[in-house]
N, C-alpha and C positions, 0 to 999 in steps of 0.2 A: 624466500623471497630477497632479491637484492634491494638494498636499501642504503643510502648516502647517511654520512654521521653530520651532515651539515644541521644546524638547529636554526629554527625560524619561530616567529610568534604568530599565532593566528589573528588576523586583524583584516579580513575581506569584507568589502563593502559591494554589495549585490544592488542592482539599479532598476530590475524588474521582475516580476513574479508571474505566475501562471493561471489565474483563476478570475472568474467575474464576482463581483459583491451580491450576497444575498440576504439582504436584511430581514432581520426579525428579532423580536425580544423574547426574553425566557424568564422563568421565576426561579428563586434560588431553591436549592435542596440540599439535603444532608450529604456529606461526603467524609469518608475517613481522614482526619487529621494526621499530617507527619511532620514531625520536627525535622528540619533540615538546616545544614548551614548555608551560608550565603554563597553563591555561585561564585567560582573564579572565571573573569572574563578575558584571562590572557593565558596561554598555556605553551611552554616550548615542546616542540615536537621534532622527530627525526624526519627525513624526507624519503618517501617511497619512489624508488626508480620504475615508473610505469613504463618508460620507453623500451627497457631491456625485459620485463615482467610480463606485460600483457602483449597479445597479437596485434597486428594491424587490423583494423575494423573490417568484418564482412559483411556485405548487404544480404539480408534474409529475405527481403521483399522490397517490392517498389511499388507503391501506391499511386495512382494517378489522381486520386481524390483530395481536393483541398481541404484534408481534415486532419485529426491526430490519433491516428491508429495505434494506440498504447499497446506495446507489446509487454510480454512476460516471458521468463524463463526458469526451468528447474532442472537440474542435474540427478541422475539415476546412480545408484550404487556401484553401477559397471562403468561410470563416466559417459555414458551416452546423455546428451544436452537436446532438450525440448524446447522449441520457442512457439510461443502462441503470438499470433498477432491479427488485427483486423483488417478487412479490405473491403472496399464498397466499389461495386460496378452496377451500373444504371440503377442507382438509388438504392441498392439492395446490398446491405452490410452482412458479411459473415465473417467466420473465425476460422484460422487455418492453423495446422501444426506442421512444423518441421523439424527434423531430428538429425543430429550428427554423431557419429562414433568415432569421428578423427580430431576430437578437440576443438571442434568448431571451425575447421578448415574448410569443409564441404558440408552440404546439408542435402536431406532428401527432398523428393517432390512433395507438394503441399496436400496434406489430406485436410477435407472441410470436417469441421468438429459439429455444427449444427446441420442436421438433417433438413430442417424446415429452412427453406431459402429466406433469407432477410430477418430471420429470427434474433437479430443482435442490434443493440442501441450502440451505434458509433459513438465512442466516449473517451477523449483524451486523458480524463482525470481519473478514470478507474480501469485498469486492466483486467481482462477476464483471468482468473486465477486457475492455476494447474497444479495438481498433485498426483504424486504415485504410491502405487501400492506395492506390496512384495511380489507379486506372481503376474506381472505384465499389465496390472490395472493403471489406466490413466483416467483421473477424474479432472474436470472442467467445469467451473460455474460462470455465469455472466448475467447481465440484466438484457432484457429485451424492452421493446417500446411501443406503445400504440398511442394513436390520436385520441385525446380526450379534451374537448375543448375548455372545460372548467378547470382542468389541472394545470399546475403552473407550467408555462410555455407549451402547453397543449399536450404534455408526455405523462403517459400512465405506465410505469416501469414495472416488472415482475422478475423475480429471480428464477434462472434456469439453471439446470444442473443435467450433466450426461457422463458416462464412461464409456470406457475401452476395454475390452477384455483381451486384446490382443497387441499389447503394447503401443497403441495410437494409429494401427494401420486401419481401423474402422471404430466408428462410435454408434452407440445405441440411441433409440428415439430419446429425446430429452424428456424431462419431467419439470413441472413448475413447483417450486418449495411453496408450501402452505395453500396450496389450490383449494383444499377443501376447508379452509378456515375463512373467516370474515375477510372481506375485501380489504387490501392494502396495497398501496405502494412501496417498492423495496429497490434500494439503491445505496451506492458506495459501499458495497458488500466486499467480505474477503471470506477465503476458506482455508482451513487447515487440517492435516491428518496426523494422528498421533501415532507412537510405537506399535499399536495394536491393530492399526487399520480404521480406527474411529475416526469419522468425517466431522469436522466442527466448523460450523457457518455461523456470521453474524453480518448485520447489515441495518442501515436506517430505515426504519418502517413508518409510513405513513397512512394511518387509517381512512378508508373511503366507504363510499356507499352510493348505490344507483339511485339517482333522483328520478322524479316523474317523467322527465323527457328521455329515460333511458341512457342517460351520461352518469360517468363518475362525477363525484363531488367529495369534498373533505369531509370525514366525519368526525366532528369536534367532541362528540361524546366519549370518545376512545383516545386513550394516551398515544402519543406518538413517541419514537424514540428508538434505542438500541435493542433488537430482537436477536435471537439466537435458536439455533435448532443443531440436532447432532443425527447421524446415522451411525449405526452399528453392525450394518450388514451390507458393507460397500456400496452404499447409496441405493439399494433396492427401495427402502422406504426410510423417512424422517420422522422423527418425532415431533410433536406438537409444539409449535414456536412458542417461546416466551419472552416477555419484556425484561430486560435487565435494568433498563434506566428510561426514565420517562422526559428526562431534560436535557438531551443531547444537542449540540450544534446541528442543524438540519441538513448542511451539506458538507460535512468533512468526512475523510475516509475513515471508517472502522478498521481494524486490524485483529488478527486473531494469532495465536500460536499455542500449541500443544505438544507434550511430551508422552512417553510410555509409563509414566509414573502417576497418572491421574491430574496431571494439572494442565488446565485449560486457560488461557487468559484472553481477554477481549479489551482494546483501547479504542477511547473515542475522545472527541473534544466536548466536554461538558460544559453547560451554561450555568453561571452563579450569579445570581442578581437579575436586574431587568433594566430597561433602558439604556442610557448613553452610558451609564457606568458598569454594566454588565461585565463579567469576567469569563473568557471562554479559556479555560487551561485544559491540558491532556490529562486523562484519568485511565487506569487501569482496573478491571473486576477481575478476580481469580477465583477459579474452582479447583478443590483439591479431590473432587470425587468423579473426575472425568466429565465434568459439565452438567451435572445432575442439579446442583446449586452453584451460586455464586455469590461470594461476600460483597460488601460495599464497595463501591469505587474509591480507589485510593489515588490522590494527586500524585504525578511523576515529580514534579516539583511546583511550589507555590509559584508561579510566574508572575500571576496577576495581569494577565493580558487582556487589557479592558478593550472590548471592540464589539460593536454592534452590527455585526456581519459575518460571512463565512470565509473562511481561508482555504478551504478545499484540500487541506493537507492533514495526515493522521500522524500515529506513531507506531511504525511498523516493530516487529518484535521478533526476537529469536531467543532459542534455549539450548544451551550448551550440554555438554555431557554430564557436568557435574549438577544440572538442575538450575543454573544461575540464569535469571532473565535479564536479555540486553534488549534495550529499547532506545530508539533515536527519534526525536522530534523538532518540530519548529515551533517559536514562539514570536510573537510581536511585540512583547512587551517593551515599554518604553527604554528603561534602562538595560535592557538585555537582548536585544532583538537577534534572531538566528537560529542555528540548528544545535541541538546538544545531544548528548548521549550519555545514559546511566544505566545501572545494573541494580537487581535485586536478588537476594540471597535467601529470603524468606517467604517465596510464594506470594510476591507482589504485596506485602504488607508495607512494606518501607523500601526507599530507594536511596542510591548513592548520591552524593553530591555531582551535580552535572557536569560533563566535561564539555568545553565548547568546541564546537566542530567548524563552524561558520558565523562569523559574527562581525558586527559593525553598527554604524550610527544608523543606517538604513538598510536593513534585509527583508524584502518581500517575502511572502509566502512561496516558499518552493520546495521540493521534495527530496526527501531524503530515505534511503533504504539501507536494510542490513542482513547479514546473515552470519552464521557460524560455522567454520570449517571443520574437518575432521580431527585436526589439531587443537581446536577450541580458540583459534584465532578469529576474531571479530572483524569483519569486513563491512565498511560502509561506503556507499555512494551516493551523490548528491548531484544537484542542477546548480549552476554558478551562472548568473546572467550579467555579472558585472560589465558594464560598457557596452552592452550589445543591444540597447533599446533606447529610443528617444525619451521613454516613460521615465519619468523622476518622482520618486516616491508615491507613484500610482501603480496600479496593478490590473492586467486585463487578462482574462483566459484567452487563448487564442493569439496573443500578440507577444508571444515568447520567443526568444532565442536564448541558448543557454550552452555552456562548456559542462562536460561531465567529469567531476573529479572522484577519487577514490581515496581510502585510508585503510589502515588496520589499526586494532588496538590489541596490543600483547603487553599481559601482565600490567594493565593501568597506563601504558604509554600509547600516545596518539603518534603513529606513522604515516604522515601526509603525503599523498601525491603533490609533486611541484608542478606537474604537466596533466592537462587533461588527457581523458583515453579517447576522446573523439578528435577527428580531425578538422569537421567542419561543425556548425552550429546545431545543437540538438533543439528540438521545439517540443518534446512531449515525454511523459513520464518515463523514468528509468526504473529497472530492476535489477536485481542481484540474486545469485544463488552460487553455492558451493557443494560439492562432494567430490570424492574419490581423487583428491589432489588436484581438482579443478576449481576455478572461480570464474564466472561468465556474468557479464554485464549488458544488457540490451537496452536500446533507446531508439526513438525516433528523430531522424534529420528534419530539418526546414524543408526539404525536397519530397519529404514524405516516405523517405526511405527507411526501413527497419534494420538496425544495425546491431552488431554483436562483436565483444571482443572477449578473448578467455587468456587467462593464467594458469599456468602449471605451478602450485607450490607443495 
């Protein structure tokens, strides 16, 4: 990659974020303590030349629905790019897949992923997840929704999974995860695949029950929180779901990562304490036996983010060829608001001192994503809404405009883009992936178009 040697200090102030408040209280619970040094809030970095590195943005799809059709991207070992996106026509939302074999210059005709029309919950906060197998398999998971008057905002969501055995040309009938178990709502989901084809899935789970009138209502006799399942037969069957933590922020993204050495990681925002002084910091639970058991959650950093609400952002993770876990996250802690990056070299038992990515006196909750390329270079991409909204120190889902920035981390050095990779304002979730010498970033613009840009490295 081309980079200039100009040195700058990170001190970006954002003015608007991307979610709605969802207030609730939580109880304190145990978490593995980690001794950490104070974070450095200023870091000198080189400048990444995005203008000469990334292609001009290409439009994948154009939605006429005034919504946020969050896209996702993954890249195969052969350099083929796969993009998922949502679209809504006549109030029915579906998921479509397009692919590119020329580094993102052109894309195929769309293939509809969900066979049941409208079996998708339109959600700009959580993109459908796509993963690839070694023999032409394409795995996709997402949430659907049905009306239930007693549930929050009248929505009851289930977790849906499907696969393709012909490289995404067609998809099998979908299955509902945990359909044979007790009723529960499932949302803020994520899926990873390990080096042996094992599928790992985690989400926020809200137990429910059928009341006397035939409608769903909360089941307070069972714990809500983060649940996990896996499939070792290519998604034909999934194991019984299990609760990893019962005290999670009820609407912040869950993330997963897995390798071929038995390591599986799940991250989420955990609630510590209760009332107005409760803390919501990011944690990681690790498994070293392929997801059979998980250790106690470990704080990525003791941010001390006191907040009685949901920030709707998680901690995406990636694993490099040496087994190092890389993670990026947001905190709204008073003294260190912003986005940070850290690593773990001991299977998630402790984490390095956080590296600041985007900090300032006011940094609202925005999303940051991460990938590791074939050379173990870490790539980050994030939303920056500085000066693009009339909101000041407040934040509303659906009222977002943002520029998309990217950076590399090489040998502990942050190499940050000085220019955004998008030409207009983004308004929705961004995702990034890398493989076969390519790095692709997807996002949604304010006109509801899905965009992509790709770099060859």
